[in-house]
gemmi code that builds the backbone of each chain (N, CA, C; Angstrom):
import gemmi

chains = {
    "A": [
        ("UNK", (-17.357, 18.517, -15.518), (-17.127, 18.181, -14.117), (-15.868, 17.354, -13.930)),
        ("UNK", (-15.499, 16.644, -14.974), (-14.256, 15.874, -14.894), (-13.064, 16.776, -14.628)),
        ("UNK", (-13.056, 17.954, -15.287), (-11.936, 18.872, -15.113), (-11.786, 19.262, -13.651)),
        ("UNK", (-12.917, 19.546, -13.012), (-12.870, 19.890, -11.588), (-12.276, 18.745, -10.777)),
        ("UNK", (-12.708, 17.537, -11.103), (-12.185, 16.361, -10.398), (-10.681, 16.256, -10.585)),
        ("UNK", (-10.213, 16.448, -11.842), (-8.780, 16.340, -12.109), (-8.013, 17.356, -11.287)),
        ("UNK", (-8.531, 18.576, -11.252), (-7.815, 19.634, -10.532), (-7.711, 19.306, -9.046)),
        ("UNK", (-8.852, 18.919, -8.444), (-8.838, 18.576, -7.011), (-7.901, 17.405, -6.753)),
        ("UNK", (-8.016, 16.372, -7.602), (-7.196, 15.169, -7.462), (-5.702, 15.505, -7.566)),
        ("UNK", (-5.331, 16.285, -8.585), (-3.921, 16.619, -8.761), (-3.423, 17.436, -7.578)),
        ("UNK", (-4.266, 18.326, -7.076), (-3.897, 19.127, -5.931), (-3.590, 18.244, -4.731)),
        ("UNK", (-4.524, 17.295, -4.446), (-4.355, 16.401, -3.295), (-3.104, 15.540, -3.453)),
        ("UNK", (-2.947, 14.908, -4.631), (-1.808, 14.004, -4.804), (-0.490, 14.773, -4.814)),
        ("UNK", (-0.497, 15.998, -5.340), (0.713, 16.815, -5.301), (1.098, 17.071, -3.852)),
        ("UNK", (0.131, 17.467, -3.057), (0.370, 17.740, -1.646), (0.912, 16.507, -0.926)),
        ("UNK", (0.258, 15.360, -1.150), (0.689, 14.131, -0.486), (2.086, 13.744, -0.926)),
        ("UNK", (2.346, 13.766, -2.259), (3.650, 13.348, -2.770), (4.754, 14.229, -2.215)),
        ("UNK", (4.572, 15.556, -2.287), (5.624, 16.462, -1.828), (5.861, 16.306, -0.326)),
        ("UNK", (4.771, 16.227, 0.437), (4.915, 16.135, 1.899), (5.623, 14.854, 2.308)),
        ("UNK", (5.160, 13.693, 1.749), (5.817, 12.439, 2.119), (7.237, 12.396, 1.579)),
        ("UNK", (7.458, 13.000, 0.389), (8.809, 13.046, -0.156), (9.757, 13.748, 0.790)),
        ("UNK", (9.347, 14.898, 1.311), (10.207, 15.638, 2.237), (10.411, 14.873, 3.538)),
        ("UNK", (9.359, 14.201, 4.009), (9.481, 13.400, 5.224), (10.504, 12.284, 5.041)),
        ("UNK", (10.415, 11.583, 3.911), (11.364, 10.494, 3.644), (12.776, 11.047, 3.494)),
        ("UNK", (12.877, 12.196, 2.833), (14.189, 12.802, 2.617), (14.850, 13.121, 3.952)),
        ("UNK", (14.090, 13.796, 4.826), (14.673, 14.218, 6.105), (14.942, 13.039, 7.015)),
        ("UNK", (14.000, 12.105, 7.101), (14.165, 11.006, 8.046), (14.948, 9.840, 7.486)),
        ("UNK", (15.084, 9.766, 6.162), (15.813, 8.647, 5.591), (17.297, 8.888, 5.524)),
        ("UNK", (17.677, 10.154, 5.700), (19.091, 10.490, 5.588), (19.929, 9.697, 6.596)),
        ("UNK", (19.413, 9.546, 7.813), (20.121, 8.808, 8.866), (20.446, 7.400, 8.408)),
        ("UNK", (19.484, 6.768, 7.704), (19.680, 5.402, 7.247), (20.798, 5.301, 6.234)),
        ("UNK", (20.799, 6.240, 5.299), (21.838, 6.192, 4.261), (23.201, 6.418, 4.899)),
        ("UNK", (23.264, 7.384, 5.827), (24.528, 7.656, 6.508), (25.009, 6.427, 7.264)),
        ("UNK", (24.072, 5.760, 7.967), (24.450, 4.582, 8.751), (24.899, 3.436, 7.855)),
        ("UNK", (24.141, 3.172, 6.781), (24.471, 2.040, 5.927), (25.798, 2.228, 5.221)),
        ("UNK", (26.077, 3.452, 4.771), (27.315, 3.682, 4.034), (28.456, 4.079, 4.951)),
        ("UNK", (28.191, 4.187, 6.238), (29.198, 4.618, 7.205), (29.909, 5.859, 6.689)),
        ("UNK", (29.102, 6.838, 6.349), (29.555, 8.013, 5.617), (29.514, 9.221, 6.524)),
        ("UNK", (30.240, 10.285, 6.133), (30.184, 11.507, 6.944), (29.045, 12.408, 6.516)),
        ("UNK", (28.521, 12.224, 5.307), (27.339, 13.006, 4.955), (27.265, 13.449, 3.517)),
        ("UNK", (28.427, 13.635, 2.852), (28.387, 14.209, 1.508), (27.784, 13.253, 0.497)),
        ("UNK", (28.288, 12.011, 0.506), (27.740, 11.012, -0.408), (26.272, 10.756, -0.097)),
        ("UNK", (25.962, 10.697, 1.193), (24.583, 10.441, 1.612), (23.655, 11.536, 1.112)),
        ("UNK", (24.108, 12.794, 1.217), (23.273, 13.896, 0.739), (23.017, 13.781, -0.749)),
        ("UNK", (24.060, 13.426, -1.504), (23.904, 13.303, -2.952), (22.901, 12.197, -3.292)),
        ("UNK", (23.098, 11.034, -2.670), (22.200, 9.905, -2.944), (20.775, 10.258, -2.567)),
        ("UNK", (20.639, 10.886, -1.394), (19.310, 11.247, -0.904), (18.592, 12.196, -1.865)),
        ("UNK", (19.375, 13.203, -2.352), (18.791, 14.172, -3.291), (18.320, 13.468, -4.563)),
        ("UNK", (19.151, 12.545, -5.060), (18.779, 11.832, -6.281), (17.550, 10.970, -6.070)),
        ("UNK", (17.512, 10.306, -4.905), (16.340, 9.483, -4.580), (15.079, 10.337, -4.548)),
        ("UNK", (15.184, 11.519, -3.951), (14.034, 12.410, -3.846), (13.543, 12.825, -5.219)),
        ("UNK", (14.483, 13.176, -6.108), (14.109, 13.577, -7.470), (13.413, 12.432, -8.186)),
        ("UNK", (14.015, 11.237, -8.104), (13.407, 10.080, -8.744), (12.020, 9.807, -8.206)),
        ("UNK", (11.895, 9.940, -6.885), (10.604, 9.720, -6.238), (9.538, 10.683, -6.758)),
        ("UNK", (9.903, 11.975, -6.853), (8.956, 12.956, -7.374), (8.532, 12.622, -8.792)),
        ("UNK", (9.536, 12.312, -9.635), (9.242, 12.010, -11.035), (8.264, 10.854, -11.145)),
        ("UNK", (8.605, 9.762, -10.462), (7.775, 8.575, -10.536), (6.358, 8.847, -10.045)),
        ("UNK", (6.245, 9.446, -8.876), (4.934, 9.565, -8.268), (4.055, 10.601, -8.928)),
        ("UNK", (4.611, 11.767, -9.233), (3.797, 12.779, -9.895), (3.413, 12.300, -11.286)),
        ("UNK", (4.363, 11.610, -11.951), (4.051, 11.060, -13.258), (2.952, 10.021, -13.194)),
        ("UNK", (3.068, 9.119, -12.201), (2.057, 8.081, -12.035), (0.693, 8.700, -11.766)),
        ("UNK", (0.666, 9.695, -10.865), (-0.605, 10.352, -10.546), (-1.194, 10.996, -11.799)),
        ("UNK", (-0.345, 11.608, -12.610), (-0.840, 12.275, -13.816), (-1.367, 11.266, -14.825)),
        ("UNK", (-0.624, 10.172, -15.017), (-1.043, 9.171, -16.001), (-2.378, 8.539, -15.618)),
        ("UNK", (-2.607, 8.396, -14.297), (-3.860, 7.799, -13.837), (-5.085, 8.549, -14.350)),
        ("UNK", (-4.902, 9.823, -14.682), (-6.050, 10.614, -15.133), (-6.635, 10.051, -16.426)),
        ("UNK", (-5.778, 9.432, -17.244), (-6.295, 8.897, -18.504), (-7.274, 7.753, -18.268)),
        ("UNK", (-7.206, 7.121, -17.086), (-8.104, 6.013, -16.798), (-9.350, 6.452, -16.046)),
        ("UNK", (-9.594, 7.732, -16.004), (-10.708, 8.247, -15.211), (-12.029, 8.051, -15.940)),
        ("UNK", (-13.051, 7.523, -15.214), (-14.366, 7.345, -15.837), (-15.092, 8.689, -15.870)),
        ("UNK", (-16.031, 8.811, -16.800), (-16.808, 10.051, -16.885), (-17.697, 10.187, -15.663)),
        ("UNK", (-17.717, 11.407, -15.108), (-18.437, 11.611, -13.858), (-19.872, 12.036, -14.135)),
        ("UNK", (-20.812, 11.414, -13.408), (-22.226, 11.658, -13.662), (-22.829, 12.685, -12.725)),
        ("UNK", (-22.347, 12.707, -11.458), (-22.986, 13.585, -10.473), (-21.947, 14.013, -9.448)),
        ("UNK", (-22.389, 14.806, -8.492), (-21.460, 15.262, -7.439), (-21.008, 14.074, -6.596)),
        ("UNK", (-21.947, 13.147, -6.354), (-21.567, 11.938, -5.602), (-20.455, 11.202, -6.338)),
        ("UNK", (-20.656, 11.063, -7.677), (-19.644, 10.395, -8.478), (-18.325, 11.124, -8.436)),
        ("UNK", (-18.385, 12.454, -8.379), (-17.174, 13.274, -8.277), (-16.395, 12.888, -7.032)),
        ("UNK", (-17.097, 12.896, -5.893), (-16.447, 12.568, -4.622), (-15.898, 11.156, -4.628)),
        ("UNK", (-16.740, 10.232, -5.123), (-16.321, 8.825, -5.146), (-15.083, 8.628, -5.994)),
        ("UNK", (-15.084, 9.214, -7.202), (-13.954, 8.955, -8.090), (-12.674, 9.601, -7.568)),
        ("UNK", (-12.777, 10.819, -7.000), (-11.574, 11.442, -6.430), (-11.034, 10.579, -5.301)),
        ("UNK", (-11.934, 10.125, -4.426), (-11.509, 9.297, -3.296), (-10.842, 8.024, -3.784)),
        ("UNK", (-11.463, 7.371, -4.768), (-10.923, 6.102, -5.260), (-9.558, 6.253, -5.892)),
        ("UNK", (-9.388, 7.264, -6.722), (-8.096, 7.442, -7.395), (-7.013, 7.847, -6.409)),
        ("UNK", (-7.359, 8.748, -5.486), (-6.378, 9.145, -4.468), (-5.991, 7.944, -3.614)),
        ("UNK", (-6.974, 7.104, -3.304), (-6.699, 5.912, -2.505), (-5.693, 5.022, -3.205)),
        ("UNK", (-5.849, 4.856, -4.537), (-4.928, 4.005, -5.273), (-3.503, 4.527, -5.168)),
        ("UNK", (-3.339, 5.849, -5.312), (-2.002, 6.446, -5.198), (-1.432, 6.209, -3.813)),
        ("UNK", (-2.254, 6.430, -2.782), (-1.753, 6.298, -1.411), (-1.339, 4.868, -1.118)),
        ("UNK", (-2.162, 3.900, -1.574), (-1.821, 2.508, -1.311), (-0.543, 2.120, -2.043)),
        ("UNK", (-0.380, 2.592, -3.291), (0.852, 2.305, -4.025), (2.055, 2.870, -3.276)),
        ("UNK", (1.928, 4.118, -2.835), (3.001, 4.744, -2.068), (3.332, 3.945, -0.824)),
        ("UNK", (2.296, 3.504, -0.107), (2.512, 2.755, 1.134), (3.257, 1.462, 0.859)),
        ("UNK", (2.831, 0.735, -0.191), (3.475, -0.542, -0.516), (4.947, -0.315, -0.862)),
        ("UNK", (5.222, 0.671, -1.716), (6.606, 0.962, -2.088), (7.418, 1.320, -0.861)),
        ("UNK", (6.826, 2.142, 0.021), (7.521, 2.591, 1.217), (7.920, 1.412, 2.090)),
        ("UNK", (6.983, 0.503, 2.335), (7.310, -0.620, 3.205), (8.294, -1.575, 2.551)),
        ("UNK", (8.231, -1.702, 1.217), (9.233, -2.524, 0.538), (10.618, -1.899, 0.691)),
        ("UNK", (10.681, -0.570, 0.609), (11.942, 0.141, 0.819), (12.515, -0.146, 2.190)),
        ("UNK", (11.650, -0.038, 3.203), (12.109, -0.245, 4.576), (12.588, -1.673, 4.765)),
        ("UNK", (11.880, -2.627, 4.141), (12.303, -4.022, 4.238), (13.676, -4.194, 3.610)),
        ("UNK", (13.872, -3.564, 2.431), (15.162, -3.667, 1.750), (16.283, -3.097, 2.618)),
        ("UNK", (16.046, -1.921, 3.220), (17.047, -1.306, 4.092), (17.348, -2.209, 5.277)),
        ("UNK", (16.302, -2.810, 5.839), (16.480, -3.693, 6.977), (17.375, -4.872, 6.614)),
        ("UNK", (17.120, -5.488, 5.434), (17.936, -6.640, 5.043), (19.365, -6.236, 4.702)),
        ("UNK", (19.523, -5.055, 4.101), (20.865, -4.571, 3.828), (21.644, -4.391, 5.123)),
        ("UNK", (21.007, -3.795, 6.130), (21.719, -3.527, 7.378), (22.023, -4.824, 8.099)),
        ("UNK", (21.117, -5.821, 7.978), (21.414, -7.108, 8.617), (22.627, -7.743, 7.966)),
        ("UNK", (22.722, -7.631, 6.628), (23.861, -8.203, 5.929), (25.146, -7.515, 6.361)),
        ("UNK", (25.086, -6.167, 6.497), (26.269, -5.440, 6.946), (26.677, -5.853, 8.343)),
        ("UNK", (25.687, -5.951, 9.259), (26.007, -6.250, 10.654), (26.575, -7.643, 10.822)),
        ("UNK", (26.089, -8.591, 10.044), (26.630, -9.950, 10.096), (28.127, -9.915, 9.866)),
        ("UNK", (28.496, -9.123, 8.859), (29.903, -8.968, 8.523), (30.690, -8.485, 9.735)),
        ("UNK", (30.132, -7.504, 10.469), (30.825, -6.934, 11.618), (30.935, -7.957, 12.751)),
        ("UNK", (29.849, -8.701, 13.011), (29.862, -9.634, 14.144), (30.899, -10.713, 13.909)),
        ("UNK", (31.009, -11.196, 12.664), (32.012, -12.239, 12.405), (33.412, -11.733, 12.697)),
        ("UNK", (33.614, -10.436, 12.468), (34.930, -9.854, 12.716), (35.338, -9.942, 14.170)),
        ("UNK", (34.369, -9.669, 15.094), (34.724, -9.631, 16.516), (34.854, -11.024, 17.113)),
        ("UNK", (34.306, -12.021, 16.475), (34.344, -13.377, 17.058), (35.731, -13.971, 16.961)),
    ],
    "B": [
        ("UNK", (-37.521, 12.565, -8.547), (-36.798, 11.457, -7.915), (-35.956, 12.013, -6.780)),
        ("UNK", (-36.157, 11.423, -5.608), (-35.396, 11.901, -4.466), (-33.938, 11.510, -4.630)),
        ("UNK", (-33.052, 12.470, -4.353), (-31.625, 12.137, -4.451), (-31.268, 11.170, -3.333)),
        ("UNK", (-30.394, 10.236, -3.657), (-29.999, 9.246, -2.661), (-29.129, 9.916, -1.604)),
        ("UNK", (-29.052, 9.226, -0.462), (-28.312, 9.788, 0.664), (-26.830, 9.436, 0.620)),
        ("UNK", (-26.367, 8.877, -0.511), (-24.965, 8.445, -0.573), (-24.004, 9.575, -0.263)),
        ("UNK", (-24.293, 10.744, -0.815), (-23.385, 11.872, -0.619), (-23.274, 12.236, 0.861)),
        ("UNK", (-24.446, 12.243, 1.538), (-24.444, 12.515, 2.983), (-23.595, 11.485, 3.717)),
        ("UNK", (-23.773, 10.220, 3.304), (-23.002, 9.152, 3.940), (-21.515, 9.414, 3.797)),
        ("UNK", (-21.084, 9.772, 2.572), (-19.666, 10.041, 2.348), (-19.212, 11.215, 3.197)),
        ("UNK", (-20.033, 12.251, 3.286), (-19.640, 13.441, 4.052), (-19.507, 13.152, 5.535)),
        ("UNK", (-20.272, 12.161, 6.031), (-20.122, 11.769, 7.439), (-18.930, 10.833, 7.595)),
        ("UNK", (-18.834, 9.876, 6.646), (-17.801, 8.838, 6.728), (-16.397, 9.431, 6.710)),
        ("UNK", (-16.129, 10.335, 5.773), (-14.761, 10.828, 5.587), (-14.158, 11.478, 6.834)),
        ("UNK", (-14.808, 12.474, 7.459), (-14.180, 13.069, 8.645), (-13.994, 12.067, 9.781)),
        ("UNK", (-15.019, 11.209, 9.990), (-14.907, 10.237, 11.084), (-13.682, 9.354, 10.885)),
        ("UNK", (-13.531, 8.866, 9.654), (-12.447, 7.943, 9.365), (-11.087, 8.631, 9.464)),
        ("UNK", (-11.013, 9.864, 8.998), (-9.746, 10.595, 9.049), (-9.363, 10.873, 10.499)),
        ("UNK", (-10.343, 11.282, 11.300), (-10.050, 11.565, 12.705), (-9.632, 10.294, 13.439)),
        ("UNK", (-10.324, 9.176, 13.163), (-9.957, 7.898, 13.772), (-8.513, 7.526, 13.456)),
        ("UNK", (-8.163, 7.612, 12.171), (-6.808, 7.262, 11.766), (-5.802, 8.157, 12.460)),
        ("UNK", (-6.065, 9.454, 12.460), (-5.151, 10.387, 13.112), (-4.982, 10.025, 14.584)),
        ("UNK", (-6.085, 9.708, 15.254), (-6.052, 9.430, 16.680), (-5.205, 8.194, 16.990)),
        ("UNK", (-5.481, 7.107, 16.242), (-4.728, 5.875, 16.474), (-3.244, 6.101, 16.184)),
        ("UNK", (-2.954, 6.764, 15.056), (-1.551, 7.003, 14.698), (-0.865, 7.851, 15.762)),
        ("UNK", (-1.543, 8.877, 16.226), (-0.967, 9.779, 17.222), (-0.587, 9.021, 18.486)),
        ("UNK", (-1.529, 8.234, 19.000), (-1.272, 7.490, 20.236), (-0.180, 6.449, 20.027)),
        ("UNK", (-0.310, 5.687, 18.927), (0.644, 4.612, 18.677), (2.055, 5.149, 18.555)),
        ("UNK", (2.240, 6.200, 17.752), (3.602, 6.616, 17.466), (4.153, 7.597, 18.477)),
        ("UNK", (3.303, 8.139, 19.339), (3.843, 8.893, 20.463), (4.460, 7.939, 21.470)),
        ("UNK", (3.790, 6.796, 21.681), (4.281, 5.852, 22.674), (5.294, 4.873, 22.133)),
        ("UNK", (5.475, 4.821, 20.801), (6.443, 3.870, 20.277), (7.852, 4.426, 20.327)),
        ("UNK", (7.986, 5.721, 20.651), (9.336, 6.302, 20.685), (10.200, 5.581, 21.719)),
        ("UNK", (9.565, 5.173, 22.821), (10.306, 4.448, 23.859), (10.879, 3.148, 23.311)),
        ("UNK", (10.019, 2.411, 22.569), (10.473, 1.165, 21.958), (11.626, 1.419, 21.010)),
        ("UNK", (11.475, 2.476, 20.192), (12.498, 2.763, 19.198), (13.834, 3.085, 19.866)),
        ("UNK", (13.785, 3.913, 20.906), (15.025, 4.263, 21.604), (15.665, 3.018, 22.189)),
        ("UNK", (14.835, 2.083, 22.652), (15.350, 0.850, 23.207), (16.001, -0.014, 22.128)),
        ("UNK", (15.285, -0.169, 21.002), (15.777, -1.026, 19.933), (17.074, -0.477, 19.366)),
        ("UNK", (17.145, 0.846, 19.179), (18.333, 1.421, 18.573), (19.360, 1.844, 19.613)),
        ("UNK", (19.123, 1.431, 20.855), (20.142, 1.490, 21.880), (20.713, 2.884, 22.077)),
        ("UNK", (19.813, 3.877, 22.176), (20.281, 5.209, 22.507), (20.563, 6.110, 21.334)),
        ("UNK", (20.638, 5.545, 20.123), (20.885, 6.417, 18.977), (19.584, 7.148, 18.652)),
        ("UNK", (19.450, 8.350, 19.240), (18.181, 9.071, 19.175), (17.764, 9.393, 17.754)),
        ("UNK", (18.733, 9.843, 16.938), (18.338, 10.326, 15.605), (17.710, 9.231, 14.764)),
        ("UNK", (18.340, 8.034, 14.753), (17.791, 6.973, 13.909), (16.489, 6.445, 14.508)),
        ("UNK", (16.363, 6.518, 15.845), (15.118, 6.055, 16.468), (13.949, 6.943, 16.061)),
        ("UNK", (14.155, 8.267, 16.183), (13.061, 9.180, 15.832), (12.753, 9.097, 14.343)),
        ("UNK", (13.793, 8.933, 13.530), (13.570, 8.825, 12.086), (12.757, 7.594, 11.743)),
        ("UNK", (13.137, 6.465, 12.329), (12.388, 5.234, 12.070), (10.938, 5.405, 12.480)),
        ("UNK", (10.727, 6.020, 13.639), (9.379, 6.255, 14.117), (8.571, 7.069, 13.118)),
        ("UNK", (9.198, 8.146, 12.622), (8.499, 9.013, 11.670), (8.198, 8.276, 10.382)),
        ("UNK", (9.153, 7.456, 9.925), (8.953, 6.705, 8.688), (7.805, 5.722, 8.841)),
        ("UNK", (7.778, 4.995, 9.955), (6.679, 4.059, 10.183), (5.345, 4.795, 10.263)),
        ("UNK", (5.371, 5.959, 10.910), (4.132, 6.724, 11.049), (3.601, 7.155, 9.685)),
        ("UNK", (4.509, 7.622, 8.813), (4.097, 8.036, 7.470), (3.490, 6.870, 6.713)),
        ("UNK", (4.169, 5.731, 6.756), (3.651, 4.550, 6.086), (2.296, 4.143, 6.636)),
        ("UNK", (2.158, 4.232, 7.948), (0.895, 3.895, 8.599), (-0.243, 4.764, 8.088)),
        ("UNK", (0.004, 6.077, 8.048), (-1.012, 6.996, 7.530), (-1.382, 6.672, 6.099)),
        ("UNK", (-0.358, 6.511, 5.241), (-0.605, 6.237, 3.824), (-1.464, 5.002, 3.672)),
        ("UNK", (-1.036, 3.928, 4.331), (-1.726, 2.658, 4.183), (-3.173, 2.744, 4.659)),
        ("UNK", (-3.381, 3.295, 5.838), (-4.712, 3.272, 6.428), (-5.672, 4.260, 5.784)),
        ("UNK", (-5.181, 5.444, 5.460), (-6.061, 6.391, 4.764), (-6.397, 5.868, 3.372)),
        ("UNK", (-5.406, 5.239, 2.724), (-5.675, 4.642, 1.427), (-6.752, 3.580, 1.517)),
        ("UNK", (-6.642, 2.729, 2.538), (-7.634, 1.690, 2.723), (-9.010, 2.276, 3.000)),
        ("UNK", (-9.056, 3.296, 3.861), (-10.336, 3.938, 4.189), (-10.995, 4.499, 2.938)),
        ("UNK", (-10.204, 5.159, 2.091), (-10.767, 5.742, 0.882), (-11.216, 4.658, -0.098)),
        ("UNK", (-10.495, 3.529, -0.108), (-10.865, 2.467, -1.029), (-12.240, 1.899, -0.699)),
        ("UNK", (-12.501, 1.704, 0.609), (-13.778, 1.088, 0.955), (-14.911, 2.097, 1.051)),
        ("UNK", (-14.628, 3.368, 0.733), (-15.652, 4.393, 0.916), (-16.853, 4.200, 0.005)),
        ("UNK", (-16.587, 3.792, -1.244), (-17.670, 3.818, -2.220), (-18.776, 2.837, -1.891)),
        ("UNK", (-20.000, 3.325, -1.891), (-21.156, 2.483, -1.638), (-21.932, 2.342, -2.940)),
        ("UNK", (-21.967, 1.107, -3.465), (-22.553, 0.902, -4.781), (-24.080, 1.029, -4.770)),
        ("UNK", (-24.706, 0.551, -3.681), (-26.170, 0.607, -3.640), (-26.639, 2.022, -3.311)),
        ("UNK", (-27.843, 2.329, -3.764), (-28.444, 3.639, -3.487), (-29.027, 3.641, -2.087)),
        ("UNK", (-28.589, 4.588, -1.252), (-29.136, 4.626, 0.100), (-30.434, 5.415, 0.058)),
        ("UNK", (-31.548, 4.771, 0.429), (-32.855, 5.397, 0.265), (-33.368, 6.097, 1.506)),
        ("UNK", (-33.102, 5.500, 2.682), (-33.701, 6.037, 3.904), (-32.620, 6.317, 4.937)),
        ("UNK", (-33.012, 7.023, 5.990), (-32.060, 7.322, 7.064), (-31.633, 6.070, 7.789)),
        ("UNK", (-32.569, 5.142, 7.900), (-32.230, 3.883, 8.583), (-31.128, 3.158, 7.826)),
        ("UNK", (-31.305, 3.091, 6.499), (-30.296, 2.444, 5.674), (-28.959, 3.178, 5.775)),
        ("UNK", (-29.038, 4.512, 5.831), (-27.836, 5.335, 5.969), (-27.049, 4.940, 7.207)),
        ("UNK", (-27.762, 4.891, 8.359), (-27.079, 4.546, 9.605), (-26.506, 3.151, 9.561)),
        ("UNK", (-27.269, 2.210, 8.957), (-26.772, 0.832, 8.910), (-25.497, 0.745, 8.082)),
        ("UNK", (-25.530, 1.373, 6.922), (-24.347, 1.294, 6.050), (-23.163, 2.003, 6.688)),
        ("UNK", (-23.403, 3.158, 7.299), (-22.316, 3.888, 7.953), (-21.705, 3.056, 9.072)),
        ("UNK", (-22.582, 2.414, 9.878), (-22.055, 1.584, 10.970), (-21.189, 0.479, 10.433)),
        ("UNK", (-21.671, -0.164, 9.364), (-20.904, -1.272, 8.796), (-19.532, -0.793, 8.352)),
        ("UNK", (-19.488, 0.320, 7.613), (-18.199, 0.774, 7.082), (-17.276, 1.267, 8.180)),
        ("UNK", (-17.801, 2.159, 9.053), (-16.935, 2.735, 10.080), (-16.530, 1.668, 11.079)),
        ("UNK", (-17.480, 0.773, 11.410), (-17.139, -0.315, 12.327), (-16.066, -1.212, 11.760)),
        ("UNK", (-16.260, -1.606, 10.502), (-15.265, -2.453, 9.864), (-13.898, -1.801, 9.839)),
        ("UNK", (-13.860, -0.510, 9.549), (-12.589, 0.194, 9.515), (-11.956, 0.271, 10.890)),
        ("UNK", (-12.770, 0.459, 11.931), (-12.243, 0.482, 13.303), (-11.582, -0.834, 13.646)),
        ("UNK", (-12.249, -1.931, 13.280), (-11.679, -3.247, 13.560), (-10.336, -3.384, 12.851)),
        ("UNK", (-10.313, -2.974, 11.583), (-9.068, -3.027, 10.823), (-7.974, -2.210, 11.498)),
        ("UNK", (-8.313, -0.998, 11.979), (-7.332, -0.152, 12.669), (-6.824, -0.839, 13.932)),
        ("UNK", (-7.740, -1.492, 14.652), (-7.325, -2.213, 15.846), (-6.325, -3.294, 15.517)),
        ("UNK", (-6.619, -4.046, 14.434), (-5.699, -5.102, 14.003), (-4.339, -4.502, 13.645)),
        ("UNK", (-4.351, -3.384, 12.917), (-3.099, -2.726, 12.554), (-2.321, -2.313, 13.794)),
        ("UNK", (-3.040, -1.764, 14.771), (-2.410, -1.327, 16.017), (-1.711, -2.484, 16.695)),
        ("UNK", (-2.431, -3.621, 16.841), (-1.833, -4.770, 17.513), (-0.690, -5.366, 16.700)),
        ("UNK", (-0.824, -5.344, 15.385), (0.263, -5.836, 14.547), (1.512, -4.984, 14.741)),
        ("UNK", (1.328, -3.658, 14.800), (2.465, -2.776, 15.022), (3.103, -3.035, 16.376)),
        ("UNK", (2.247, -3.227, 17.406), (2.768, -3.532, 18.737), (3.597, -4.809, 18.712)),
        ("UNK", (3.068, -5.807, 17.983), (3.795, -7.070, 17.864), (5.181, -6.834, 17.245)),
        ("UNK", (5.224, -5.998, 16.176), (6.501, -5.713, 15.536), (7.453, -5.015, 16.498)),
        ("UNK", (6.924, -4.066, 17.284), (7.776, -3.347, 18.226), (8.349, -4.297, 19.273)),
        ("UNK", (7.496, -5.172, 19.796), (7.975, -6.114, 20.808), (9.020, -7.063, 20.252)),
        ("UNK", (8.786, -7.494, 18.999), (9.758, -8.399, 18.386), (11.095, -7.690, 18.190)),
        ("UNK", (11.064, -6.446, 17.744), (12.274, -5.664, 17.575), (13.006, -5.491, 18.880)),
        ("UNK", (12.246, -5.270, 19.956), (12.863, -5.102, 21.269), (13.569, -6.380, 21.685)),
        ("UNK", (12.915, -7.531, 21.420), (13.513, -8.804, 21.805), (14.818, -9.024, 21.056)),
        ("UNK", (14.789, -8.752, 19.734), (15.995, -8.920, 18.929), (17.098, -7.998, 19.423)),
        ("UNK", (16.740, -6.760, 19.770), (17.742, -5.802, 20.242), (18.348, -6.264, 21.552)),
        ("UNK", (17.504, -6.845, 22.439), (18.022, -7.324, 23.713), (18.987, -8.480, 23.502)),
        ("UNK", (18.619, -9.391, 22.553), (19.511, -10.521, 22.262), (20.848, -10.033, 21.744)),
        ("UNK", (20.783, -9.039, 20.841), (22.032, -8.522, 20.288), (22.880, -7.877, 21.372)),
        ("UNK", (22.208, -7.147, 22.283), (22.948, -6.475, 23.361), (23.635, -7.505, 24.247)),
        ("UNK", (22.903, -8.601, 24.557), (23.496, -9.647, 25.404), (24.677, -10.299, 24.708)),
        ("UNK", (24.528, -10.504, 23.400), (25.612, -11.107, 22.626), (26.846, -10.216, 22.660)),
        ("UNK", (26.623, -8.909, 22.471), (27.741, -7.964, 22.492), (28.418, -7.963, 23.859)),
        ("UNK", (27.606, -8.022, 24.929), (28.166, -8.075, 26.280), (29.041, -9.308, 26.457)),
        ("UNK", (28.519, -10.449, 26.010), (29.266, -11.710, 26.153), (30.593, -11.635, 25.415)),
        ("UNK", (30.562, -11.092, 24.205), (31.799, -10.969, 23.426), (32.798, -10.090, 24.166)),
        ("UNK", (32.291, -9.004, 24.771), (33.180, -8.095, 25.505), (33.848, -8.815, 26.672)),
        ("UNK", (33.046, -9.613, 27.407), (33.588, -10.318, 28.568), (34.651, -11.325, 28.132)),
        ("UNK", (34.339, -12.060, 27.052), (35.305, -13.053, 26.559), (36.601, -12.373, 26.150)),
        ("UNK", (36.463, -11.245, 25.431), (37.656, -10.523, 25.003), (38.462, -10.027, 26.190)),
        ("UNK", (37.759, -9.555, 27.240), (38.471, -9.003, 28.400), (39.235, -10.078, 29.148)),
        ("UNK", (38.672, -11.309, 29.175), (39.309, -12.384, 29.924), (40.394, -13.106, 29.146)),
        ("UNK", (40.528, -12.699, 27.870), (41.519, -13.415, 27.052), (42.940, -13.098, 27.472)),
    ],
}
model = gemmi.Model(1)
for chain_id, residues in chains.items():
    chain = gemmi.Chain(chain_id)
    for i, (resn, *xyz) in enumerate(residues, 1):
        res = gemmi.Residue()
        res.name, res.seqid = resn, gemmi.SeqId(i, " ")
        for name, pos in zip(("N", "CA", "C"), xyz):
            atom = gemmi.Atom()
            atom.name, atom.element = name, gemmi.Element(name[0])
            atom.pos, atom.b_iso = gemmi.Position(*pos), 0.0
            res.add_atom(atom)
        chain.add_residue(res)
    model.add_chain(chain)
structure = gemmi.Structure()
structure.add_model(model)
structure.setup_entities()
């Protein structure tokens, strides 16, 4: 029954990782362009690399988590363990995501300070 | 030995919680676009992107939290116990969602205030430069 759990779990986390990865890729591009004051080429390259790194880290993390899986006793345990492990991945993703946004926010504040001093 | 009702509880809990999260996120981030457009001062692309990014993070965080609290360690024996435990979990999660909603609103309002201050500052600088 563990094998079934692994398959369902990997399916769910693959779906979540790929979907959020594409969302971040598409919506984060504006931020990179704005921060680097770029026309798009450098931003596209950086964005692509970030996406690749993101996939590697997250899919790898999800896969490694399987080694910590407890033996499943029943169908209830199956549901519980899949939910718990998926929850851990989602919470990790959320924390990383918000830390990223905070970092971008502070970077842009530092850039803007530079600009405001110029006009004064 | 009668099987415990835990599985039934999970089967009821999961859809309710997912629908609740979807509903709150949908309402919150449909109406936050106005705030975003205001904060980013007309730059539509970055406003919509920020909105989408916050929405994704919101979903991840809240669904993750819902799944974390799903597990019920005690064996649910009767229907009465089932309803009590379900109420406790779903109710608690609703309260948490409400807190998240208000926290997000607070962040949006704060961002709007900062954007207004920056706009006023930029206006003042323009006037000073023009009168120089």
